N, C-alpha and C positions, 0 to 999 in steps of 0.2 A: 444266426441266419447268414448265409453265404451272400456276398454281393454279386450281382450280375457283372458281365464284362462290360457292359455299357455304363453301369454305375461306377464301376472301378475307373473307367476311362474318364469320366466326368470329374470324379474326385480328384484323380491325379492331375487333370488339366487345372482344376481350381487351385489346387496346391501350387502349380507351377506359376500360374497368374499372381497368386499372393506373393510368392517368393521373388518373383520377377519385379513386382511393384515395390517391395521391400528393398530389393537391390538398387532400384532407381533413387529411392529416398537416401539410402546409405551412401551411394556413390556421390550424392551431393552434399548430404549432411556432414560426412566425415571431414572433407576438406573446409567446410565452413567452420566446424568446431575447432580445427587446427588453426585457421585463421584468427579466431578469436583468442586461442591460447598463445600463438606466437607473436601476434601483433606486428606484422612485418614492417620493418623500418623504424619502429618505436622502441626496441629494446636497447639496453646499454651494450656497448662493445664488450663482448664476452671473451674472457681469457686473456685480457690485455696484458696481464703480467704473468702469463703461464711461461714456465721455463726460466724465470728470472729468480735471483737470489733475493731474499728480503733486504731491504735497505738500499738496493741498487736502483738506479733509474737508467733510462736508455733514451737516446735521442729519436729512436725508431718509433716511439709511441705517438708521434705526430700525425701519421697517417690515419690512426686508429679511429679517431672521432669522425673522420669523413665517412667511414665505413660502418658507423654505429648501426646496429641491428642487422648486419649483413647475414649472420647466421639464421635470423628468424625467417629469412625468404626461403630457406632450404626445406624445412618440413612442409611448408605450404606449397611450394612447386612440386615436390614429390607427391604429396597427397592429391594434388590436382592431376598429375600425370598418370598415376597408378590407381587412384581410387575413382575419380570422376571421368576423365577423358578416355582412359583405356577401357573402363568398365562400360561406358556408354557406347564406345565404337564396337564393342562386342555384343552388347544387347541389341544393337540395331538389327541383327539377324535373328532375334528371338521371334518365333511364330506367335507368341502369346502377348509379350509385353513391349515390343519394338515401338518407339515413338513414331517410326516411319514406315509401319507395316503397310499403310495404304499407298506407299509410293512404289515405284518399280524396283526391281532388283539393282538395275543399274544406278538409280539415284542413292540406294542405300549402300551401294559399294563405294561411290564417290565420297559420301558422308563418313563411311568407315575410315576411308583413306585420310580424309581431312583431319578426323579426330585422332587418328594414330600419329600423324605427323605433329599435331599440336602436343600430344602426349610426349613424344620423342623430344620435342623442343623444350618443354617444361622440364623433363627429366635431365636433359643436357645443361640446362641453366641451373638446376638444382645441384647437379654433380659439380659444375664449375664453382658454383658459390661456395660449397662447403670446402672444396679443394683450396681455394684461395684464402678462405677463412682460417683454415688449419695452417697454411702458409704464414699468414700475419701473426698467428700465435704461437708458431714454432712447434706445432704438433705434428705427430706422424700421420701418414696418410694410409688409409685402408688397412688399419691394424686390428680392426674388430670385425665380427661376423656380420654386423649390420653394414659396415663400409664394404666389405668384400661382396656381400650379396647385392647391394645396391649398385655397385660398379658393374657386376655381372649382368644385373637386370637391365641396365642402361644400354650396355653393349649388345645384349641379346635383342633389346627392342630395336635398336639400329639395324642389325641383321635381318630381323624379321620383316622390317619396313622394306628393306632392300629386296628380299625374297619375294615380297608382295608384288614386286614389278613383274614377276613371271606369270602372275595371274592376269595381269593387264595385257601382257604380250605373250600369251601361251606359245606361239609359233617359234620362240627362242628356245624352247625345249621341245624338239620334235620327238624325241624318244619317250615323252611322258604324256599321258593323256590329262585333259583338263580335270577330270574327276580326281585323279591321283594327286595332281598339283593342290587341288582344293582340300583334300584330306590331310596331306602333309602340312599345308600351311595352317590349317585349323589346329591340328594337333600340337604343331610347333608353337603356335601362338598361344595355346593354353599354358604350355610349359613356361613360356616367357611371361605371361600374366601371373602365374603362381609365383614365379620368382619376384615379381614386382610386389605382390602381397606379402610374401615372406619378408622383404626388405622393410615394408611398413610395419610388420609385426615386431621385427627385431628393433626397429627404431623406437617403438614403444617401450622397449626395455631399456632405452638410454637413460643416462642420468638426467638429462633436461626433461624428458617426457615423465619420468617416475616421480620427480620432484614437483612437476606441474599438475599432474593428474594422479590422484590417489583413490584408495578404496574401490567402491563398486564402479565407479566412472572409469577406472582403468580397465577392468574386465569388460565392460560394455564397449570400450574403444577397441579392445582386441577381437571382440566379435564381429566388428565391421568388416575388415577384410576377410574374415573367415566366412561370413555370410555370402559375400559377393563371390568369393572363390567357389563355394559350393554350387551357386546359381549358374555360374559360367561353366563349371565342369559338367553339370547336368545338361545344359544346353548344347555344348559341343559333343558330348557323348551321344545324346539323342539324335543330333543332326548328322553325325558322322560315324562314330565307332559302332553303335548298336545297329544302325541301318546297314553297315558294311558287314557286320557279322551275320545278319538276318538273310543277306543275299547269298551266303554259302550253304 
């Protein structure tokens, strides 16, 4: 028996509501789980002897205890940036599951800006911490796919925030309509968000994460950024890309 158009529409909306609610839970639950695993500030100084020959000591080990657990802040800050803050910043515009859908669009835009800036701040702190931690341990910088993707995601997020200024002051771009600026900002932001999620997934392939999380828990963790990515992709596609195509 074929479903009517109205029934299909209700079913599709129900699925979007359920997926959006799951995205909210995952966006908060994933960083919470990372915080439990990483225990920021309580870990021992990692890699203190990296790069040294056995049997040798160094006078440079003294600064290490004062930065014990420095690395442990990196996964938490990145999870907060790309899993929680950035996801919530985008879900604000969801017509079904936005936590601020009863507020005006102006309020939602301001909240989006605030969350995006907080996400960028956390990402920059996370990037700075892991860079300094590698410097302390004499390790190479950005030599893995995770490191390169993470660096690109942070830089892209900074550029995306700067580009968002054009939407606040569209008169700066006289040759572009506001509708086009919104379309380009949304699609560009989607690319940046996917980069951030890709960085999180590559981070879960790192030695630290794979030795901490094993078995089915690892696969479950990998599904978290994948789920939020699919939800955000669907939201942006329905709000801009499909609507744009239907107008032609």
